[in-house]
C-alpha positions as CSV (number, residue, x, y, z in Angstrom):
1,M,230.5,77.0,227.5
2,K,229.4,76.3,224.0
3,K,232.9,76.9,222.7
4,L,234.4,74.4,225.1
5,T,231.8,71.8,224.3
6,I,232.2,72.1,220.5
7,G,236.0,72.0,220.9
8,A,235.8,68.9,223.1
9,A,233.6,67.1,220.6
10,V,235.8,67.9,217.6
11,V,239.0,67.0,219.4
12,A,237.5,63.7,220.4
13,L,236.7,62.6,216.9
14,A,240.1,63.7,215.4
15,S,241.9,62.2,218.4
16,L,240.2,58.9,217.8
17,S,241.3,58.7,214.2
18,Q,245.0,59.4,214.9
19,Q,245.1,57.2,218.0
20,A,243.6,54.2,216.3
21,L,246.2,54.4,213.6
22,A,249.2,55.2,215.8
23,E,248.7,52.6,218.5
24,G,249.3,49.5,216.5
25,Y,245.8,48.7,215.3
26,Q,247.6,49.0,212.0
27,V,246.4,45.6,210.9
28,N,249.2,43.0,210.7
29,S,247.0,39.9,210.2
30,L,246.0,40.1,206.5
31,S,247.1,36.7,205.4
32,A,246.2,33.4,207.1
33,K,249.2,31.8,205.5
34,Q,251.7,34.5,206.6
35,N,250.1,35.1,210.0
36,G,251.6,31.7,210.9
37,M,255.0,32.9,209.8
38,G,255.1,36.2,211.8
39,H,253.3,38.0,208.9
40,T,256.6,38.2,207.0
41,G,256.6,38.6,203.2
42,V,258.8,41.4,202.0
43,A,261.3,38.9,200.5
44,L,258.9,36.0,199.9
45,K,257.2,35.0,196.7
46,L,253.6,34.8,197.7
47,G,251.7,34.9,194.4
48,A,248.7,37.3,194.5
49,E,249.2,38.0,198.2
50,S,252.5,39.7,197.5
51,Q,250.5,42.7,196.4
52,I,250.2,43.6,200.1
53,F,253.7,42.7,201.4
54,N,255.8,43.6,198.3
55,P,254.2,44.1,194.9
56,A,257.4,42.9,193.2
57,G,256.9,39.4,194.6
58,M,253.9,38.8,192.3
59,A,256.2,38.8,189.3
60,W,257.3,35.3,190.4
61,M,253.7,34.0,190.4
62,E,253.3,30.5,189.0
63,G,250.4,29.5,186.8
64,N,247.9,31.7,184.8
65,V,245.7,32.7,187.7
66,N,246.2,32.8,191.5
67,A,243.4,33.7,193.9
68,S,243.5,33.8,197.7
69,A,241.2,34.9,200.5
70,S,241.9,35.2,204.3
71,F,239.7,36.0,207.3
72,T,241.0,36.8,210.8
73,A,239.0,37.3,214.0
74,I,240.7,39.5,216.6
75,F,239.5,38.8,220.1
76,S,241.1,41.6,222.2
77,H,240.9,42.3,225.9
78,A,242.2,45.4,227.6
79,T,242.2,46.5,231.3
80,A,242.8,49.8,233.1
81,D,243.8,50.0,236.7
82,Y,242.6,53.2,238.2
83,Q,242.7,54.2,241.9
84,G,242.9,50.6,243.1
85,K,240.2,49.2,240.8
86,R,240.4,47.3,237.5
87,Y,238.1,48.1,234.6
88,E,237.8,45.7,231.6
89,T,236.7,46.0,228.0
90,D,233.9,44.0,226.5
91,S,234.8,44.4,222.9
92,P,233.3,42.7,219.8
93,A,235.7,40.8,217.5
94,S,237.4,42.8,214.8
95,T,237.5,41.0,211.4
96,P,240.3,42.0,209.0
97,I,240.0,40.4,205.6
98,N,241.9,40.1,202.4
99,V,240.9,38.9,198.9
100,S,243.7,38.9,196.2
101,L,243.7,38.0,192.5
102,G,246.8,37.7,190.3
103,F,246.9,37.1,186.5
104,N,249.6,36.1,184.1
105,I,250.0,38.5,181.1
106,Y,253.5,37.4,180.0
107,D,256.1,35.1,181.6
108,N,257.7,38.2,183.0
109,L,254.7,40.5,183.5
110,K,251.8,39.9,186.0
111,A,248.8,42.0,187.0
112,G,246.4,41.7,189.9
113,V,244.0,43.4,192.3
114,T,243.7,43.0,196.1
115,F,241.2,44.2,198.7
116,Y,242.2,44.5,202.3
117,T,241.6,46.3,205.6
118,P,244.9,48.1,206.5
119,Y,243.6,49.8,209.7
120,G,240.8,49.1,212.2
121,S,239.8,49.3,215.9
122,N,236.8,48.0,217.8
123,I,236.8,48.6,221.6
124,N,234.1,49.0,224.2
125,W,234.9,50.2,227.8
126,G,231.3,50.6,228.7
127,E,229.3,53.7,229.3
128,N,230.1,54.4,233.0
129,W,233.7,53.6,233.7
130,P,235.9,56.4,235.1
131,G,237.6,57.1,231.8
132,A,234.4,57.6,229.9
133,I,235.2,61.3,229.4
134,L,238.0,60.0,227.1
135,N,236.2,57.1,225.5
136,Q,233.3,54.7,225.9
137,K,233.4,52.7,222.7
138,V,234.7,53.2,219.2
139,K,234.7,51.4,215.8
140,L,237.1,52.5,213.2
141,S,237.1,50.8,209.8
142,M,239.4,51.4,206.8
143,Y,239.3,49.7,203.4
144,T,241.7,49.5,200.5
145,I,241.4,48.3,196.9
146,Q,244.8,48.0,195.2
147,P,245.3,47.3,191.5
148,T,248.9,46.1,190.9
149,V,251.4,45.4,188.2
150,A,254.7,43.4,188.6
151,W,257.5,43.0,186.1
152,K,260.5,40.7,186.2
153,I,263.0,42.9,184.5
154,L,265.8,40.3,184.8
155,P,265.7,36.6,185.6
156,N,266.6,37.4,189.2
157,L,265.2,40.9,189.7
158,S,261.6,42.2,189.8
159,I,259.8,45.4,190.5
160,G,256.1,46.1,191.2
161,A,253.7,49.0,191.9
162,G,250.1,49.3,193.1
163,A,247.7,52.2,193.6
164,M,246.1,52.1,197.1
165,I,242.5,53.4,196.8
166,T,241.4,53.9,200.4
167,W,238.3,55.1,202.4
168,A,237.3,54.9,206.0
169,S,234.5,55.4,208.6
170,V,234.5,56.1,212.3
171,D,231.9,55.7,215.1
172,L,232.8,57.0,218.6
173,Y,231.0,57.4,221.9
174,K,232.5,59.4,224.7
175,G,231.4,61.3,227.8
176,L,231.1,65.0,227.7
177,I,231.0,65.7,231.4
178,T,232.2,63.6,234.4
179,P,229.8,62.6,237.2
180,Q,231.8,64.7,239.7
181,S,231.4,67.8,237.6
182,M,227.8,67.2,237.0
183,D,227.2,66.8,240.8
184,M,228.8,70.2,241.3
185,M,226.3,71.7,238.8
186,M,223.4,69.9,240.6
187,Q,224.4,71.6,243.8
188,M,224.6,75.0,242.0
189,Y,221.0,74.5,240.9
190,G,219.9,73.3,244.4
191,I,219.0,69.8,243.2
192,D,219.6,67.0,245.7
193,Y,220.8,64.3,243.4
194,S,224.1,62.5,242.7
195,F,225.1,60.7,239.5
196,G,227.6,58.5,241.4
197,N,229.5,56.6,238.6
198,T,227.0,57.2,235.9
199,T,228.1,59.3,232.9
200,P,225.6,62.2,232.7
201,V,226.0,63.3,229.1
202,N,227.8,61.6,226.2
203,V,228.2,62.3,222.5
204,N,228.2,59.9,219.5
205,L,230.6,61.2,216.8
206,T,230.4,59.7,213.3
207,G,232.2,60.5,210.1
208,K,233.2,59.1,206.7
209,A,236.6,59.9,205.2
210,R,236.8,60.8,201.6
211,T,238.5,58.4,199.3
212,T,242.2,58.9,198.9
213,V,245.0,57.3,196.8
214,G,248.5,56.3,197.6
215,V,251.2,54.0,196.1
216,N,252.6,50.7,197.2
217,V,255.9,49.9,195.4
218,G,258.7,47.4,195.8
219,A,261.6,45.5,194.4
220,M,262.9,41.9,194.9
221,W,266.2,40.4,194.1
222,D,267.4,36.8,194.1
223,I,271.0,37.1,195.2
224,T,271.5,33.4,194.9
225,D,269.3,30.3,194.7
226,Q,269.1,30.4,198.5
227,W,269.1,34.2,199.4
228,T,266.5,36.8,198.4
229,V,266.1,40.4,199.5
230,G,263.2,42.7,199.1
231,A,262.2,46.3,199.8
232,S,258.8,48.0,199.7
233,F,257.3,51.4,200.3
234,R,253.8,52.5,201.1
235,S,253.2,56.3,200.7
236,C,251.6,58.5,203.3
237,M,247.9,59.1,202.7
238,W,245.7,61.8,204.4
239,M,242.3,60.7,205.5
240,K,239.9,63.7,205.4
241,V,236.6,63.9,207.2
242,K,234.7,66.5,205.3
243,A,231.6,66.8,207.6
244,G,231.3,64.8,210.8
245,D,228.0,64.5,212.7
246,A,227.5,64.6,216.4
247,T,224.5,63.4,218.5
248,V,224.2,64.1,222.3
249,G,222.7,61.6,224.7
250,Y,221.6,62.1,228.4
251,A,221.6,59.6,231.3
252,N,218.2,61.0,232.6
253,E,216.0,64.1,232.7
254,Y,218.2,65.8,235.3
255,A,221.1,65.8,233.0
256,R,218.9,66.9,230.0
257,Q,217.3,69.7,232.0
258,I,220.6,71.3,233.0
259,M,222.8,70.5,230.0
260,E,220.6,70.6,226.9
261,S,220.8,74.3,226.4
262,R,224.6,74.2,226.7
263,V,225.3,71.3,224.4
264,D,222.6,71.6,221.8
265,L,224.9,73.4,219.4
266,I,226.8,70.1,219.0
267,N,223.8,68.5,217.3
268,Q,223.8,71.4,214.8
269,S,227.5,71.3,214.0
270,N,229.5,69.8,211.2
271,F,233.3,70.0,211.0
272,A,236.3,68.9,208.9
273,A,239.5,67.4,210.0
274,K,242.4,65.4,208.4
275,M,245.0,63.0,209.8
276,P,247.8,61.0,208.2
277,C,248.1,57.3,207.4
278,P,251.9,57.5,207.5
279,A,254.4,56.2,205.1
280,I,255.7,52.6,205.7
281,Y,259.3,51.5,204.8
282,S,260.0,47.8,204.8
283,L,263.1,45.7,204.2
284,G,263.2,41.9,204.1
285,V,265.5,38.9,203.6
286,S,264.6,35.2,203.1
287,Y,266.8,32.2,203.2
288,K,266.0,28.8,201.7
289,P,268.7,26.3,202.7
290,N,266.9,23.4,201.0
291,K,263.6,22.5,199.4
292,R,261.9,21.9,202.7
293,W,262.8,25.0,204.8
294,I,262.5,28.7,204.3
295,F,263.3,31.5,206.9
296,A,262.4,35.2,206.7
297,L,263.1,38.4,208.5
298,D,261.3,41.7,208.0
299,A,261.9,45.2,209.5
300,Q,259.2,47.8,209.0
301,L,259.5,51.5,209.9
302,T,256.3,53.5,210.2
303,G,256.7,57.3,209.8
304,W,254.6,58.6,212.6
305,N,256.6,61.7,212.8
306,A,254.5,63.0,210.0
307,Y,251.8,63.5,212.6
308,K,253.0,66.8,214.1
309,A,249.7,68.6,214.6
310,L,246.0,68.3,214.0
311,D,244.1,71.1,212.4
312,I,240.3,71.3,212.8
313,N,238.2,73.7,210.7
314,F,234.5,74.5,210.6
315,S,232.8,75.0,207.3
316,S,230.6,78.0,208.3
317,E,232.0,81.5,209.0
318,Q,230.0,81.7,212.2
319,A,231.7,78.6,213.6
320,S,235.2,79.4,212.3
321,Q,236.1,80.9,215.6
322,F,236.3,77.4,217.0
323,D,239.0,76.3,214.5
324,Q,241.9,74.7,216.4
325,H,245.6,73.8,215.8
326,L,246.6,71.0,218.2
327,E,250.3,70.0,218.6
328,K,251.0,66.3,218.8
329,K,254.1,64.4,219.8
330,Y,254.5,61.1,217.9
331,H,257.7,59.4,216.8
332,N,258.6,56.8,214.2
333,A,258.1,53.2,215.3
334,W,259.7,49.9,214.3
335,L,258.0,46.6,213.8
336,F,260.2,43.5,213.6
337,K,259.1,40.2,212.1
338,A,260.6,36.7,211.9
339,G,259.2,33.5,210.5
340,A,260.0,29.9,209.4
341,Q,258.2,27.4,207.3
342,C,258.8,23.6,206.9
343,A,257.4,21.5,204.1
344,V,256.7,18.4,206.2
345,T,255.2,16.5,203.2
346,E,254.1,17.4,199.7
347,R,250.6,18.2,201.2
348,L,251.5,19.8,204.6
349,D,253.5,22.9,205.6
350,L,254.1,24.0,209.2
351,R,255.0,27.5,210.2
352,C,255.9,29.6,213.2
353,G,256.8,33.3,213.7
354,L,257.2,36.3,216.0
355,M,256.5,40.0,215.8
356,V,257.7,42.7,218.1
357,D,255.7,45.9,217.6
358,L,257.1,49.1,219.2
359,T,254.7,51.8,220.2
360,P,254.9,55.4,218.9
361,C,252.7,56.8,221.6
362,D,253.7,59.5,224.1
363,K,252.9,58.5,227.7
364,Y,251.5,62.0,228.3
365,H,249.2,62.0,225.3
366,Y,247.5,58.8,225.9
367,N,243.9,57.7,225.2
368,P,242.1,54.5,226.1
369,E,240.4,54.3,222.6
370,T,243.3,52.1,221.6
371,P,245.6,51.1,224.6
372,G,249.0,51.8,223.1
373,M,252.0,49.8,224.2
374,T,254.8,47.7,222.8
375,K,253.5,44.2,221.9
376,V,255.1,40.8,221.5
377,E,253.2,38.5,219.1
378,P,254.1,34.8,218.6
379,S,252.3,32.8,216.0
380,V,251.9,29.3,214.5
381,G,250.2,28.0,211.4
382,L,249.9,25.3,208.7
383,S,248.7,24.8,205.2
384,F,247.1,21.6,203.9
385,R,246.7,20.8,200.2
386,P,244.0,18.2,199.7
387,V,244.5,18.5,195.9
388,K,247.4,19.8,193.9
389,N,246.3,23.4,193.2
390,L,244.3,24.1,196.4
391,S,245.8,25.2,199.7
392,I,243.8,25.6,203.0
393,D,245.6,27.7,205.5
394,F,245.2,28.1,209.3
395,A,247.1,30.3,211.8
396,L,246.9,31.4,215.4
397,L,248.5,34.7,216.5
398,Y,248.7,35.8,220.1
399,V,249.3,39.5,221.0
400,Q,250.7,40.2,224.4
401,G,251.1,43.9,225.4
402,C,254.1,44.8,227.5
403,G,252.0,47.1,229.7
404,A,251.6,50.8,229.8
405,N,251.8,52.2,233.3
406,D,251.1,55.7,234.5
407,R,249.7,56.8,231.1
408,T,247.9,60.2,231.1
409,G,245.1,61.6,228.9
410,E,244.0,65.2,229.0
411,Y,240.5,66.7,228.7
412,V,238.8,70.0,229.4
413,D,236.3,70.0,232.3
414,M,233.1,71.7,231.1
415,V,232.3,73.1,234.6
416,T,235.6,74.4,235.9
417,K,236.9,75.2,232.3
418,Q,240.3,73.7,233.4
419,T,242.4,71.1,231.7
420,Q,242.2,67.9,233.7
421,T,244.0,64.5,233.4
422,F,243.0,60.9,233.7
423,T,245.9,58.5,234.6
424,A,245.8,54.7,234.7
425,D,247.8,51.6,234.1
426,Y,246.8,49.7,231.0
427,K,247.2,46.1,229.8
428,L,246.3,44.3,226.6
429,H,246.2,40.9,225.0
430,A,244.4,39.4,222.0
431,W,243.9,36.0,220.3
432,C,243.8,36.2,216.5
433,P,242.8,32.9,214.7
434,S,242.9,33.0,210.9
435,I,241.6,30.9,208.1
436,G,242.2,31.2,204.4
437,A,242.4,29.4,201.1
438,S,244.3,29.9,197.8
439,V,244.0,28.3,194.3
440,N,246.4,28.3,191.5
441,F,245.6,27.3,187.9
């Protein structure tokens, strides 16, 4: 029984990390200005913010110093339809941020540094919904600092490169045993009590990933005065949890009395796991027919096929018997972006955009930690310049999930020792308002 319990806890933490990355909580709301334009930017000259979209774009930065900051609040709402009933999340807002600085070294050489949150998840299904055995609530946070250099090697061609220094933390709550299985155990012990819909025992899993480093490189070429193309590449990084901690909680004394001796080993266990932040390949094109208008298209391919298996290893020899090798079935996924900007006046720009985010998730390896599905995301935005060198930016992005019906997650029942499934129909939508500002001098 202890072996099953430890395995379930470790798989839960590792599953959380990969699911939160794979689903599409890959943050695409890092710039208040570009959020209004479908978060395009691979072939746009965005000053210091180009460090995120395409480092080569910073080579075209005007002025001696460019600074920008953006803040987005993501208000998401997910539902799960299970056996004729609907269950809803009550999730706090996620808050991706970005702060970017760019500096002029020479006319053709720029340097900068940017801080941003490339991945994140914050979802709360509640303690006692039917899928609690898979997830109750989770918070995943990932942070990157990226120093960058950009060089205009020709008047119409630039290259750029940055080092992504990244770290992360995770905090997950999930059920360890279903009410139905616990009721069976109560009967075995001759106790006349039913847990109904209450989750008898849960576990809180926390861990910090060690700092890792990747590269973000790109190139940009002005084909003509009107047409620009760009390409960028972010390398795969492996986030490694060296020693995760687990804490068991009980609904009442009945649950503690029966289960404490079986699950106490969880409280005494540390484990290590690693999972990929996959490589991202991006291509973009922009068209500027006149001084007022600019249009942009980006295509982004995320290499989720790097996630073929998950290896979990315990640090002590005594616990090494619980090491696991878990096969996973993820596929590469595309994200398509389109945007337009119009300079209405010298002080006011208006924007609109659209993203289509295709899911990489397998319907038979599904987890409600991050309800994975293809999403359609329209947006609008504006920038207002009260003075010449200051821009105040606003955007509103709406995320509409296309639905994920008949999705199945697996778990091991601690009483019967059999693999069980939880199948439900999921829906998701989110509102994402952004505000930002940039200065140039």
